[in-house]
LOZANU-195115 format. One line per 3 residues: number of its first residue (from 1); their letters; for each residue x, y, z of N, C-alpha, C, O. Coordinates in steps of 0.2 Angstrom, whole numbers. Example, Ala and Ser with C-alpha at 12.3 -4.5 7.8 and 13.67 -1.06 7.14 Angstrom:
# residues 2
1 = AS = 66,-28,39,62,-22,39,66,-16,39,71,-17,42 | 64,-11,35,68,-5,36,64,0,39,67,6,40
//
This chain:
# residues 288
1 = MDI = 106,199,15,108,201,8,113,207,9,118,208,5 | 111,211,14,115,217,16,122,215,18,127,217,15 | 122,210,23,129,208,25,132,204,20,138,204,20
4 = LIY = 130,201,15,132,197,10,136,202,6,142,201,4 | 132,206,4,134,211,-2,140,216,1,145,217,-2 | 138,219,6,143,223,9,149,220,12,154,223,13
7 = GVI = 148,213,14,154,210,17,159,208,11,165,209,11 | 156,207,5,161,206,-1,164,212,-3,170,212,-3 | 160,217,-3,164,224,-5,169,225,0,175,227,-1
10 = NSI = 167,225,7,172,227,13,179,222,13,185,224,15 | 178,215,11,183,211,11,187,212,5,193,211,5 | 185,214,-1,190,216,-7,193,222,-5,199,223,-8
13 = ALA = 190,228,-2,194,233,0,200,232,4,205,235,3 | 198,227,10,204,225,15,209,222,11,215,223,12 | 208,218,6,212,214,2,216,219,-2,222,218,-3
16 = LMA = 214,225,-5,217,229,-9,222,233,-4,227,235,-6 | 220,234,2,224,238,7,230,234,9,235,237,11 | 229,227,9,234,223,12,239,219,7,244,217,10
19 = LGF = 237,219,0,241,216,-5,248,218,-5,253,214,-5 | 250,226,-5,256,229,-6,260,227,0,266,226,-1 | 257,227,6,261,226,12,263,217,12,269,215,13
22 = ALV = 259,213,10,260,206,9,265,205,4,269,200,5 | 265,209,-2,270,208,-7,277,209,-5,282,206,-7 | 278,215,-2,285,217,0,287,212,5,293,210,4
25 = YGI = 284,210,10,286,206,15,287,199,12,293,196,14 | 283,196,8,284,190,5,290,189,1,293,184,1 | 292,194,-3,298,194,-6,304,196,-3,309,192,-3
28 = SRV = 305,202,0,311,204,4,311,203,11,316,204,14 | 305,200,14,305,198,21,306,205,26,308,205,32 | 305,211,23,305,217,26,298,219,28,295,221,23
31 = PNF = 296,221,33,289,223,35,289,231,34,292,235,37 | 286,233,29,285,240,27,280,244,32,274,244,30 | 282,246,37,277,250,41,276,257,38,272,260,42
34 = AHG = 279,259,33,277,265,30,271,264,25,270,269,22 | 268,258,25,263,256,20,257,262,20,255,264,15 | 255,262,26,249,267,27,250,274,25,246,278,23
37 = ALY = 257,276,27,258,284,25,260,284,17,259,289,14 | 261,278,14,262,279,6,254,279,3,253,281,-2 | 250,276,6,243,275,5,241,283,5,238,285,0
40 = VVS = 242,286,10,239,293,11,242,298,6,239,302,3 | 249,297,6,253,302,1,250,302,-5,249,307,-8 | 249,295,-8,246,295,-15,240,298,-16,238,301,-21
43 = GFV = 235,298,-11,229,302,-11,229,309,-11,226,312,-14 | 234,312,-6,235,319,-6,239,321,-13,237,326,-15 | 243,318,-16,246,318,-22,241,319,-28,241,324,-32
46 = TWA = 236,314,-28,231,314,-33,227,320,-32,226,324,-37 | 224,321,-26,220,327,-25,224,334,-27,221,339,-30 | 231,334,-26,234,340,-27,235,341,-35,234,346,-38
49 = LLR = 237,336,-38,237,336,-47,230,338,-49,229,342,-53 | 224,335,-46,217,336,-49,215,342,-48,213,346,-52 | 215,345,-41,212,351,-39,217,357,-40,214,363,-42
52 = AAG = 223,357,-38,228,363,-38,231,363,-45,231,369,-47 | 233,358,-48,237,359,-55,231,358,-60,233,360,-66 | 226,355,-59,220,355,-65,221,350,-69,219,350,-75
55 = LHY = 224,345,-68,226,339,-72,220,335,-73,216,335,-69 | 220,330,-78,214,326,-79,215,321,-73,221,319,-71 | 209,318,-71,209,314,-66,213,308,-68,217,306,-64
58 = FLS = 212,304,-73,216,299,-75,223,299,-75,227,295,-72 | 225,305,-78,233,306,-78,235,308,-71,241,307,-69 | 231,312,-67,233,312,-60,234,306,-55,239,305,-51
61 = ICI = 230,301,-57,231,295,-53,237,292,-56,241,289,-53 | 238,292,-63,244,288,-66,250,291,-63,255,288,-61 | 251,298,-62,257,301,-60,257,301,-53,263,300,-50
64 = SMS = 252,300,-48,253,298,-41,256,292,-40,260,291,-36 | 253,287,-44,255,280,-43,263,279,-44,266,275,-41 | 265,282,-50,271,282,-52,276,285,-47,282,283,-45
67 = LTA = 274,291,-43,278,294,-39,278,290,-32,283,290,-29 | 273,287,-31,273,283,-25,277,277,-25,280,275,-20 | 277,274,-31,282,268,-32,289,271,-32,293,268,-28
70 = ILG = 291,276,-35,297,279,-34,299,280,-27,304,278,-25 | 295,283,-23,296,284,-17,297,278,-12,301,279,-7 | 293,273,-13,294,266,-10,301,264,-12,305,262,-7
73 = GLI = 303,263,-18,310,261,-20,315,265,-17,320,263,-15 | 314,272,-17,320,276,-13,320,274,-6,326,274,-3 | 315,273,-2,315,272,5,318,265,6,322,265,11
76 = YQF = 317,260,1,321,254,3,329,255,1,333,253,5 | 330,258,-5,337,259,-7,341,264,-2,347,262,-2 | 339,268,1,342,273,5,342,271,13,345,274,17
79 = VLI = 336,267,15,336,267,21,335,259,24,339,257,28 | 330,256,21,328,249,24,335,244,21,336,239,25 | 338,245,16,343,241,14,349,240,19,352,235,20
82 = RVR = 349,246,23,355,247,28,353,242,34,358,240,37 | 346,241,35,345,238,41,342,231,39,340,227,44 | 341,229,33,338,222,31,342,217,34,348,217,34
85 = GMP = 338,212,37,340,206,41,339,208,49,340,203,53 | 339,214,51,339,215,58,331,217,60,329,223,60 | 327,212,61,319,213,61,317,219,65,313,222,62
88 = ISE = 320,220,71,318,226,75,320,233,72,316,238,72 | 325,233,69,327,239,66,323,240,59,322,246,58 | 321,235,56,317,235,50,310,239,52,308,244,49
91 = IIA = 308,237,57,301,239,60,302,246,62,298,250,59 | 306,248,65,308,254,69,309,259,63,306,265,63 | 313,258,58,315,262,52,309,264,48,307,270,47
94 = SYA = 306,259,46,300,259,42,295,263,45,293,268,42 | 293,261,51,288,265,55,290,272,56,286,277,56 | 296,274,57,299,281,59,298,284,52,296,290,52
97 = IGL = 298,282,46,298,284,40,290,287,39,289,292,39 | 287,282,39,279,283,39,276,288,45,272,292,43 | 278,288,51,277,292,55,279,300,53,275,305,54
100 = AIL = 285,300,50,287,307,48,283,309,42,282,315,42 | 281,305,38,277,307,32,270,309,34,268,314,32 | 267,306,38,260,307,40,260,313,45,256,317,44
103 = EGL = 265,314,49,264,320,54,267,326,50,266,332,51 | 271,325,45,273,330,41,267,333,36,267,339,35 | 263,329,34,257,330,31,253,334,35,250,339,32
106 = RWG = 252,332,41,248,336,46,250,343,48,247,347,49 | 258,343,48,260,349,50,260,354,44,259,360,45 | 260,351,38,259,355,32,252,357,31,252,360,26
109 = GFK = 247,356,35,241,358,33,236,354,30,230,356,29 | 238,347,29,233,343,26,229,339,32,231,334,35 | 224,342,34,220,339,38,213,343,38,212,349,36
112 = GMT = 208,339,41,201,341,40,197,337,35,199,332,32 | 192,340,34,186,336,29,187,339,22,182,337,18 | 191,343,20,191,347,14,194,343,8,193,345,2
115 = YTL = 198,338,9,201,334,4,197,327,2,197,323,6 | 195,328,-4,191,322,-6,192,321,-13,194,326,-17 | 191,315,-15,192,313,-23,185,311,-26,181,308,-22
118 = PVF = 184,313,-32,177,311,-34,177,305,-36,182,301,-38 | 171,302,-35,170,294,-37,170,294,-45,169,298,-48 | 173,288,-47,173,286,-54,167,286,-58,167,288,-63
121 = IDG = 161,284,-54,154,283,-58,149,285,-53,149,281,-48 | 145,290,-55,139,292,-50,134,288,-51,133,284,-55 | 130,288,-46,123,284,-47,124,277,-43,129,275,-41
124 = SIS = 119,273,-42,118,267,-38,113,262,-42,109,264,-46 | 113,256,-39,109,251,-42,106,247,-36,109,247,-30 | 100,244,-36,98,239,-32,99,232,-33,97,230,-39
127 = IVG = 102,229,-29,103,222,-29,100,217,-24,102,217,-18 | 95,214,-27,90,211,-22,88,215,-17,88,213,-11 | 86,221,-18,83,226,-14,88,229,-10,86,232,-5
130 = TPV = 95,228,-11,100,231,-7,103,237,-12,106,235,-17 | 103,243,-9,105,248,-14,113,249,-13,116,250,-7 | 117,248,-19,124,249,-19,126,253,-24,123,253,-30
133 = DFH = 130,258,-23,132,263,-27,137,260,-33,140,255,-31 | 138,263,-38,142,260,-44,150,260,-43,154,257,-46 | 151,265,-38,159,265,-37,161,260,-32,167,258,-32
136 = RLL = 157,257,-28,158,251,-23,158,245,-28,162,240,-27 | 154,244,-33,154,238,-37,161,239,-41,164,234,-43 | 163,245,-43,170,246,-46,175,243,-42,180,240,-44
139 = VVL = 175,245,-35,180,242,-30,180,234,-30,185,232,-30 | 175,231,-31,175,223,-32,178,221,-38,183,217,-38 | 177,224,-44,179,223,-50,186,224,-50,190,219,-53
142 = AGA = 189,230,-48,196,232,-47,200,227,-43,206,225,-44 | 197,225,-37,200,221,-33,201,214,-36,207,211,-35 | 196,211,-40,197,205,-43,202,205,-48,206,200,-48
145 = AVV = 202,211,-52,207,212,-58,214,212,-55,219,210,-58 | 215,216,-49,222,216,-46,224,210,-44,230,208,-46 | 221,205,-41,223,199,-39,225,195,-45,230,191,-44
148 = FLL = 220,195,-50,221,190,-55,227,192,-60,231,188,-63 | 228,199,-60,234,202,-64,240,200,-61,245,198,-63 | 240,201,-54,246,199,-50,248,192,-50,254,190,-50
151 = WLF = 243,188,-50,244,181,-51,247,180,-58,252,176,-58 | 246,183,-63,248,182,-70,255,185,-70,260,182,-72 | 256,190,-67,262,193,-67,268,189,-64,274,189,-66
154 = TRF = 266,186,-58,271,182,-55,272,175,-57,276,171,-55 | 268,173,-62,269,167,-66,271,167,-73,274,162,-75 | 271,172,-77,272,172,-83,276,178,-86,275,180,-92
157 = TRT = 279,181,-81,284,187,-83,290,185,-80,291,182,-75 | 296,187,-83,303,186,-81,304,190,-74,306,186,-69 | 302,195,-73,303,199,-67,298,196,-61,300,196,-55
160 = GLA = 292,193,-63,287,190,-58,291,184,-56,291,183,-50 | 293,180,-61,296,174,-59,303,175,-54,304,171,-50 | 306,180,-56,312,182,-52,310,183,-45,313,180,-40
163 = LRG = 305,187,-44,301,189,-37,299,182,-34,300,181,-28 | 296,178,-37,294,172,-34,299,168,-32,299,165,-26 | 306,168,-36,311,164,-33,314,167,-27,316,164,-22
166 = MAQ = 314,174,-27,316,177,-21,312,175,-15,315,173,-10 | 305,175,-16,301,174,-10,302,166,-8,301,165,-2 | 303,162,-12,303,154,-11,310,153,-7,311,150,-2
169 = DER = 316,155,-11,322,154,-8,328,159,-11,330,158,-16 | 329,164,-6,334,169,-8,341,167,-10,344,169,-15 | 343,161,-6,350,159,-8,350,156,-14,355,157,-18
172 = AAL = 345,151,-15,344,148,-22,344,154,-27,348,153,-32 | 340,158,-27,340,164,-32,346,167,-33,347,169,-38 | 350,169,-27,356,172,-28,361,168,-32,366,170,-35
175 = MLG = 361,161,-32,365,156,-35,363,157,-43,368,156,-47 | 357,158,-44,355,158,-51,356,165,-54,352,167,-59 | 359,169,-51,361,176,-54,356,181,-52,357,187,-55
178 = IDS = 351,180,-48,346,185,-47,348,190,-41,350,188,-36 | 349,197,-43,351,202,-38,345,202,-33,340,204,-34 | 347,201,-27,342,201,-21,340,208,-20,334,209,-19
181 = DFM = 345,212,-19,344,219,-17,340,223,-23,335,227,-21 | 341,222,-29,337,225,-35,330,222,-34,325,226,-36 | 329,215,-33,323,213,-33,318,215,-27,312,215,-27
184 = AVV = 322,217,-22,318,220,-16,316,226,-17,311,228,-15 | 320,230,-21,318,237,-23,312,237,-27,307,240,-26 | 313,232,-32,307,231,-37,300,229,-33,294,231,-35
187 = AMA = 301,225,-28,295,223,-24,293,229,-19,287,230,-18 | 297,232,-17,295,238,-13,292,243,-17,286,245,-15 | 294,245,-23,291,250,-28,284,246,-30,278,250,-30
190 = LGS = 284,240,-31,277,237,-33,272,237,-28,266,239,-29 | 274,236,-22,270,236,-15,268,243,-15,262,243,-13 | 272,248,-15,270,255,-15,265,257,-19,260,261,-18
193 = MLA = 266,254,-26,261,256,-32,254,254,-30,249,257,-31 | 254,247,-26,248,244,-25,245,247,-20,238,247,-20 | 248,250,-15,245,254,-9,242,261,-13,237,263,-11
196 = ALA = 246,264,-17,243,270,-21,236,268,-25,231,272,-24 | 237,262,-28,231,260,-31,225,259,-27,220,261,-29 | 226,255,-21,221,255,-16,218,261,-14,212,262,-13
199 = AVI = 222,267,-14,221,274,-11,216,277,-16,211,279,-14 | 218,277,-22,214,281,-28,208,277,-29,203,280,-32 | 207,271,-28,201,268,-28,196,269,-22,190,270,-22
202 = LLP = 199,268,-16,195,268,-10,194,275,-7,188,276,-4 | 198,279,-8,198,286,-5,192,290,-8,190,295,-5 | 190,289,-14,183,292,-16,177,291,-11,173,295,-11
205 = LGN = 178,285,-8,172,284,-3,172,288,3,167,287,7 | 177,291,5,177,295,11,181,302,9,181,304,4 | 185,303,15,189,310,14,196,307,15,197,302,18
208 = IVV = 201,311,13,208,310,14,210,313,19,211,319,20 | 212,309,24,214,312,31,220,308,33,221,302,32 | 224,311,38,231,308,40,229,301,44,233,296,44
211 = EAG = 223,301,47,222,296,51,221,289,47,222,284,50 | 220,291,41,218,285,37,225,280,36,225,274,35 | 231,283,36,237,280,36,238,275,42,241,270,41
214 = YNV = 236,277,47,237,272,53,232,267,54,233,261,56 | 225,269,51,221,264,50,222,258,45,222,252,47 | 224,260,40,226,256,34,232,251,36,232,245,35
217 = LIL = 237,254,40,242,250,42,240,245,46,242,239,45 | 235,246,51,233,241,56,229,236,53,230,230,54 | 225,238,48,221,233,44,225,229,40,224,222,40
220 = AIS = 230,232,36,234,227,32,239,222,36,240,217,34 | 242,225,42,245,220,47,240,214,49,242,208,50 | 234,216,51,230,211,54,228,206,48,229,200,49
223 = VCI = 227,208,42,225,204,36,231,199,35,230,193,34 | 238,202,35,243,198,33,245,193,39,247,187,38 | 244,195,45,245,190,51,240,185,51,241,179,52
226 = VGG = 234,186,50,229,180,50,230,176,43,230,170,44 | 231,179,38,233,174,32,239,171,32,240,166,30 | 244,174,36,251,171,36,256,175,32,256,176,26
229 = LGS = 260,178,36,265,183,33,269,180,27,271,174,28 | 269,183,22,272,181,16,268,177,11,270,174,6 | 262,176,12,257,172,9,252,177,5,248,180,8
232 = WMG = 252,177,-1,248,183,-4,241,180,-4,236,184,-3 | 240,173,-6,233,171,-6,230,170,1,224,171,2 | 235,169,5,233,170,13,229,176,15,224,176,18
235 = AVL = 232,181,12,230,188,13,224,189,10,220,192,13 | 222,186,4,215,188,1,210,184,6,205,186,7 | 211,178,8,206,174,12,205,177,19,200,177,21
238 = AAF = 211,180,21,209,183,28,206,190,28,203,192,32 | 207,193,22,203,199,20,196,197,21,192,201,23 | 194,190,18,187,189,18,184,188,24,179,189,26
241 = LIG = 189,184,28,186,183,36,185,189,40,180,189,43 | 190,193,40,190,200,44,185,204,41,182,208,45 | 184,204,34,179,209,31,172,207,33,168,212,35
244 = FAQ = 170,201,33,163,198,34,162,199,42,157,201,45 | 168,198,46,167,199,53,166,206,55,162,208,60 | 169,211,52,168,218,53,161,220,51,157,223,55
247 = IIT = 158,218,45,151,220,43,147,217,48,142,221,50 | 147,211,50,142,208,56,143,212,62,138,214,65 | 149,214,63,150,218,70,146,225,69,143,227,74
250 = VVY = 147,228,63,144,234,62,136,234,62,133,238,65 | 134,228,60,126,227,59,123,226,66,118,228,68 | 127,222,71,124,220,77,127,225,83,124,225,88
253 = LGP = 133,227,82,136,231,88,137,238,86,137,243,91 | 138,241,80,140,247,78,146,249,75,151,245,76 | 146,254,71,153,255,67,159,257,71,165,257,67
256 = HFQ = 159,258,78,165,260,81,168,253,83,174,254,85 | 166,247,81,169,241,84,173,238,78,176,233,78 | 173,242,72,177,239,66,184,237,68,186,232,67
259 = MVV = 188,242,70,195,242,71,196,236,77,201,233,77 | 191,236,82,192,232,87,193,224,84,197,221,86 | 188,223,79,188,216,76,195,215,72,198,209,72
262 = ALL = 198,220,70,205,219,67,211,217,72,215,213,72 | 210,221,77,215,219,82,213,213,86,218,209,88 | 207,211,87,206,205,90,208,200,86,211,195,88
265 = AII = 208,200,79,210,195,74,217,194,76,220,188,76 | 221,199,77,228,199,77,230,195,84,235,191,84 | 226,196,89,228,193,95,226,186,96,230,182,98
268 = ITL = 221,185,93,218,177,93,223,173,89,226,168,92 | 225,176,83,229,172,78,236,171,81,239,165,81 | 239,176,86,245,175,88,245,170,93,250,167,95
271 = IIK = 240,169,97,238,165,102,237,157,100,240,152,103 | 233,157,95,231,150,92,236,147,88,239,142,89 | 237,151,82,242,149,77,246,155,74,244,158,69
274 = PSG = 252,156,77,256,162,76,258,163,69,260,168,67 | 259,157,65,260,157,58,255,159,54,256,159,48 | 249,160,56,243,161,51,241,156,48,242,150,49
277 = LFG = 236,157,43,232,152,40,237,149,35,236,143,34 | 241,152,32,245,149,27,253,151,28,257,150,24 | 254,153,33,261,156,34,266,149,37,263,144,40
280 = RQK = 272,150,36,277,144,38,282,147,43,287,143,45 | 281,152,45,287,155,49,288,151,56,294,149,58 | 283,150,59,284,147,67,281,139,66,279,137,71
283 = ELE = 281,136,61,279,129,61,283,125,65,281,120,68 | 290,125,65,293,121,69,293,122,77,292,117,81 | 293,129,79,291,131,85,284,127,87,283,124,93
286 = ERV = 279,128,83,273,125,85,272,118,86,268,116,91 | 276,114,82,277,107,82,280,105,89,277,101,93 | 285,109,90,289,107,97,284,108,103,286,108,109
//
């Protein structure tokens, strides 16, 4: 029961970390390697607004998510749009931005174990003899709600349908009058907001540290590669596969091997099925 319960919690957490990355790539085909940096920035901004400015926790979260969304949109509008269509340049540019943000935070003194966010709900409950704190249960509910609301957004709103059209066939979307660059900015802002949402939900379970940005980026990439780059539902399924594999590894080998599981998942997927579970990028090459 420990493996089952905490496997579900860990899987939902991985899905929250990866959805923003999968959304941006699925729509604009731009790999946002600044994803982890945006995750950490939103945590530090929330902490600063809550502790230093004395704002209400919920208001701090809303402002942090809004600022992170704006930052993501600006990154695309002023940097990534200039290298879009050049895969290596997209990776280098976005990673360089993320690296500058994270190391800038470290240089500015945001390091150590002093930066923490309070949990939303104190206390714990026993589920079939397994103690689980209320905040982790909230992570599960929030993750399920985010996936469901994202599904509704992309199917029943004008903007969501335009984003789906971009993801399926950009040239056809252009012929229908959809501005691809504007939609890419919207996707980047929405993906950054999802990274911020994951941060404010998950960071209360630990400390806000710069290293979390690198870890989140690796986990998001592993989930998206296993699920198939560009497939949102594939990312959710891959999050459960990797999430349960990590928990089983922790139980039998130790917590230090969690990141090894994510890296092995990337390597094995690229060797056996480069397109991932639901991706279509390499289908032709694989057939040949």
